[in-house]
N, C-alpha and C positions, 0 to 999 in steps of 0.2 A: 727054554724057559724054566725058571726055578719054581718048584712046587712048594717048598717050605716057606712059611710066613712067620714073621714076628711083627708085633705092633708095639710101638713106643708111644705112650700118651704123655704129653708134656703140657700140664695145666695146673695152676695153683689151686684149682677147685677140686678137692678130693671126691666130692659127690659126682661131678661130671666124669671123673676118671673111673669111678665105679660103674656108672651108666655105660660108658664106652666098653669097659671090660665085659659087662653082661651082654651087650649087643654083639660084640666080636665073638665071645664064647658060644653064643646061641647058634652061630653059623659054623664056627671052627672051634670045636671044643678042645682040640689038641694043640691049638696055636698058642705060642708064648705071648703073653701080654705083660708089659712092664710099664708102670706109670711113675712119673716124677712130678712132684709138686714144686720142685725147684729146677728151672731150666738149666742152671749151671751143672746140676748133677746129671741131667740128660746128656749134655755135651761131654762131660767127663766119661760117662758110660760109653758113648760113641768113640771117644779117643782111645779108651782102654781096650775096647772090644773089637774095634774095626781097623785101627791104624796099621797093625802089623800082622794081620791074619787074613786068610782067604775065606770067603763066605759062599756057602751054597744055599743061601737063604735070602728072600726078599724081605726087606724091612720097611714098614709103613710107619711114618711118624704123623700123629695127629697133634698139631701144635696150636696152642692158644696164643693170641698176640698181646692181650692185656694182662700182664702179670707184674707183681710189685718189685721183685728183686732183679729181674732181667726180662725185658719184653720179648715177645716172639720175634720182633724185628732184629733185636740185638742177637738173639740166638741164631737167626738166619745169617747175619753178618759174619759170625764166627764160623758157622757151618760152611759158608761159601769158600772158606780157605782150606777146607779138607781136600785131600787128594781125590782125583777122579775115581780111583779104585774103590773108594768108600762111597762116594756120591752115586756111582753107578748101580749100587744095590739098595739104595734108599729112595723111597718116594715120600715127599712131604706134602701134607695137606694142612692148610690153615683150618682149624675148627674153632669158630669164634661166635660169640653172641653179638658181635659188632654188626650194625646195619649201615655203617658209614661207607659209602661208595668209594671214598678215598682209600680205605683199608683194602678193599677188593682190588682196586687198581694198583696199589702199592705191592700187593702180593705177586703181581706179574713181573715185578723187578727182580724177583728171586727165583730159585729153582723149585718153586712150588707147583704142584700139578693142578690144584684147584683150591678154591676158597669155599668152604661149606659152613652152614649154620648149625649151631647147637640146637637141640641135642642130636647126637649121632643116632640114626635109625638104621634098621636093617636095609631098607631101600637105598639109603645113602652109602652104607658100607658096600653093598653090591656095586654101586656106581663107582666107588673108589677103586675097587678091584678091577672092574672093567676098564676104567681109564688108565690104571697103572699098567695093565698088560698091553695096552695099545702104545704106551710110551716106553716100553722096555726095548 
């Protein structure tokens, strides 16, 4: 099991990204947290940093679904085309304010571990890590 962690927050709401960073850093102060307000830049980061390199780190993505330039669903469509060597080290969680049950059901069509509601809390973060280790 890999001990190093990295969190990527992909949400057009910079305030939510800050909350997530604070929550994550409150438990894992030495963990790398990178946020993107544009999903396209998050995908580009993954392509540049994961396609041709080996990783000794678990990456957790907290992905919003309702964003203006590219939805979380569109992000996931592109992500699903990545090589398994990349996907094997990444755990994606939908982090959304949506209360639409259809969104929760739709998330099951992708390689998402869980659908969680905003805002991120310490209890939710602990659940994320627990779920991820069971799915590795």
